[in-house]
C-alpha positions, 0 to 999 in steps of 0.5 A, spaced: 854 466 173 856 463 179 852 457 181 850 453 188 855 448 190 849 444 193 844 445 188 847 448 182 842 455 182 845 461 180 847 465 186 844 471 188 846 478 185 847 482 191 847 478 197 854 474 198 853 467 198 846 466 199 843 461 194 835 462 193 834 455 190 835 451 196 836 457 201 843 455 203 847 461 206 854 459 205 860 461 208 863 468 206 869 472 209 869 477 215 871 482 210 866 480 204 860 479 210 861 486 214 862 490 208 854 487 206 851 488 211 854 494 214 856 498 209 858 505 211 862 501 218 869 502 221 874 499 223 875 499 231 882 498 233 881 495 239 887 491 240 892 493 246 899 491 248 900 484 251 905 482 256 905 475 253 906 473 246 900 470 242 904 463 242 903 460 249 905 453 247 911 455 243 907 450 239 912 448 232 910 451 226 904 456 229 907 462 226 907 460 219 900 458 220 898 465 222 902 468 217 899 463 211 893 464 215 893 472 214 895 472 208 889 467 205 884 470 209 886 477 208 885 479 216 890 479 222 887 474 226 880 470 226 875 477 228 875 483 226 870 488 229 867 494 226 862 499 228 857 503 224 849 502 222 845 496 219 845 496 212 838 500 210 837 503 217 840 508 221 841 504 228 848 504 229 851 497 233 858 493 234 859 487 229 864 481 231 865 478 224 869 472 224 873 470 219 873 461 217 878 462 213 884 464 219 885 457 222 878 455 222 875 461 225 878 459 233 879 463 238 885 465 240 888 470 245 889 476 241 881 474 238 879 474 245 882 479 248 879 483 241 872 480 242 872 482 250 873 489 248 868 489 243 863 488 249 866 493 253 867 499 247 859 497 246 857 499 253 861 505 253 858 507 247 851 505 249 851 500 243 848 493 242 852 488 240 852 483 234 856 477 233 857 473 227 861 467 229 863 462 224 869 458 228 870 451 230 872 454 237 878 454 241 885 454 238 888 448 240 895 451 239 895 456 244 892 451 249 889 452 256 891 460 254 886 460 249 880 456 252 880 461 258 878 466 253 871 462 254 871 466 261 874 473 259 869 474 253 863 471 258 865 476 263 865 482 258 859 480 255 856 480 262 858 487 263 855 489 257 848 485 258 848 488 266 849 495 263 842 494 259 844 493 252 842 487 247 846 482 245 844 478 237 849 472 235 848 470 227 850 462 228 853 461 221 856 456 218 860 453 222 859 455 230 861 450 234 866 449 240 868 454 246 865 461 242 859 457 242 859 455 249 861 461 251 859 469 249 855 466 244 850 463 247 849 468 253 846 473 246 839 474 248 837 473 241 840 467 238 838 467 230 841 461 225 843 462 218 839 455 214 845 450 212 849 452 218 852 446 222 851 448 230 853 444 236 857 444 242 862 440 239 863 439 231 860 433 228 867 429 226 869 430 234 861 428 236 862 421 232 869 420 234 867 422 241 860 417 241 863 412 237 857 411 232 854 416 226 849 422 229 842 422 229 838 426 223 838 433 224 843 434 229 847 440 229 842 443 224 839 450 225 832 446 224 835 441 229 836 447 234 831 451 233 825 444 235 830 443 241 828 451 244 837 452 243 836 458 238 830 463 236 830 464 229 832 461 223 833 467 219 835 467 211 842 471 209 837 476 205 833 478 211 838 479 216 838 486 216 831 488 217 831 483 222 837 486 225 836 493 224 828 492 227 830 488 234 837 492 234 831 498 235 827 495 240 829 495 247 829 503 248 825 505 254 820 510 254 817 515 258 812 516 264 807 520 268 808 521 275 807 513 277 802 514 283 796 513 278 790 509 280 786 504 276 780 506 274 775 499 277 770 496 272 765 493 277 760 489 273 754 486 276 756 479 280 754 474 276 749 469 278 751 463 275 760 461 276 759 455 272 757 459 266 763 463 268 768 457 267 764 456 262 765 463 258 773 462 260 773 456 256 769 457 251 773 456 243 770 463 240 774 467 246 779 471 244 786 468 246 794 469 246 795 469 239 789 475 238 791 478 244 798 479 240 796 482 235 794 488 238 801 490 239 807 493 236 810 485 235 818 486 234 819 478 234 818 472 238 824 468 243 823 460 243 825 455 247 828 454 254 835 453 252 836 447 255 833 443 249 825 444 249 820 450 247 814 449 250 809 452 246 804 453 251 810 459 253 811 464 248 815 470 249 815 476 245 819 482 244 813 488 243 812 495 243 805 498 248 804 505 246 811 506 243 814 503 251 819 497 250 815 491 253 816 484 254 810 479 253 810 472 257 803 469 253 800 463 256 797 460 248 791 455 250 791 454 243 798 450 244 794 445 249 795 449 255 798 445 261 805 448 262 811 443 263 817 444 266 820 446 260 815 453 259 817 454 266 824 454 264 822 458 259 819 463 263 825 464 267 829 465 261 823 472 260 825 474 266 832 474 266 831 478 258 827 482 261 831 485 267 838 485 262 834 489 256 830 494 262 824 494 259 819 498 261 814 492 264 815 484 263 806 483 262 804 475 262 797 473 260 795 468 264 790 463 260 791 455 262 788 449 266 794 449 270 801 446 270 802 439 267 801 432 272 803 427 266 808 423 268 814 426 264 813 432 267 813 429 274 820 427 273 822 433 271 821 436 277 814 440 275 813 442 282 820 444 283 819 449 277 812 452 280 815 454 286 822 457 283 817 461 279 814 464 284 820 466 287 823 468 281 817 472 279 816 476 285 823 478 285 824 480 278 828 487 278 823 489 273 816 492 273 810 487 272 803 486 270 798 480 270 792 479 265 787 474 266 784 473 259 781 466 260 782 461 266 787 461 271 789 454 274 791 453 280 799 454 282 800 453 274 797 461 273 798 463 280 806 463 279 806 467 273 800 472 276 804 475 283 806 481 279 805 488 281 799 489 278 793 484 276 788 485 272 782 480 270 777 480 265 770 481 266 768 473 264 775 470 266 776 465 271 781 464 277 780 457 281 784 454 286 782 447 283 778 446 277 771 444 279 771 437 275 778 435 280 774 438 286 767 435 284 772 428 284 775 429 291 769 432 294 764 427 291 767 422 287 763 425 281 766 430 276 760 430 273 757 435 280 763 440 276 757 445 277 755 445 283 761 445 286 763 451 282 758 455 286 762 454 292 768 455 289 766 462 285 772 462 281 770 468 278 773 475 276 768 478 281 769 474 287 777 476 286 776 483 285 772 482 291 778 479 295 783 484 294 787 480 289 785 482 283 787 490 282 782 491 277 777 488 273 777 489 265 772 488 260 771 483 255 773 485 248 768 485 243 769 479 239 776 479 237 778 487 238 783 486 244 784 494 244 780 496 249 784 490 254 792 492 252 788 499 253 787 497 261 795 494 261 798 500 258 794 504 264 797 499 269 804 499 266 804 507 267 801 506 274 808 502 276 813 502 270 816 508 272 817 507 280 824 505 281 825 498 283 828 498 289 821 501 291 817 496 287 820 489 290 819 491 297 811 493 295 810 487 290 813 482 297 809 485 302 803 485 297 804 477 296 805 476 303 799 479 305 795 474 300 788 475 300 787 481 305 791 486 301 784 489 299 
């Protein structure tokens, strides 16, 4: 019986390198990993003759190092490429698997060409790419010839993504350097194995460069998740199921004719606008978490990949009546006010929706507005809101927004300038919160109810102005199915329209402003 070197527990019987005792994913060879994760895969020979030798610097002893690495690892380079179904599924992928035992999994010219060729092959075969790095980065012995493989592999990854195919990177121990800072970090979804070392520079290099010890949590999966740098930490036994679910997701649905008209729900105009504001803020109102239960959720993307994960913004991959959509949900249960990191997270959602050519990007609007604290001001909150307007208005994907609670000022509107804007019957949307307006007009926030009557931020007013396309019936309790049914009809109305037709309409629609109706 093999035991774990960290906790002395018995290793898993069938999952290689996995310790169930301390939940550590130990390093294993590329062949072992590939044969477990893709047992019926075939090797791809993608190497092409190169006019240049794999020793551009004529590094002393390099030939011997390569020969020794091949003999010890059983592979001829630091990466192998296989194609086949993920274990337990029929989902075919192209997988690039790193061998850390071959010169620390470093990327030289041969490995770089092989990785780029894997992306090209996957694009031609219309398959997702799964990256399984275990690497220290670019190979020192090949100098700049190695470093430019960061650019070469990034080009291939970009072309694969532009063709609309998913890329997933599973960060194994370790993932650092030039691989992490190029094609691996361009993947749409970043997963990490427990126990992996993750970082731009490895811990030893980072300590040498900074002249001191690293803080606790640095270079760890948990630290990366908290900083919005990875989307999830996945135990090795769960990888086949998780990868199969994600890789089966972004396949486009079919549409009826794209001239569908929405049947407007027109309730009696409310007599008490302040009462509507209170209803939109009610603690027992269905919020984003409840709405997301009404979907076939594939998984969630976390973080802005820039050091933050504002949980008031959530990015969820899902299916709506069988169609792949990406949901950008404002989650009021996590504070509600959106920070610069939250808007950067929204930009990431738009890029994902465009790359993967989902049937629609759906935004759930429910926020008192953008965060106006000192940190957000210093972080450029106004600039982030402005750029969000531009990114939503020019998104090359069908867009639908549903106001499910309170729409607060420009911070909410920036994510509402979509092809179709729906609002629930007792949701509200306002130029400013009534309390803020009362403080400005009367120097008395206590007169909010009085000012609300004049602001009239009700769903009925939004529809009467021609800003909202449809008033959606309120869900009964937490039963949100009706709301999603209306969203599905809105997606039907715009989702089959070519993007080059959608964009001019969207821009003209919002150029006309409140005169739209």
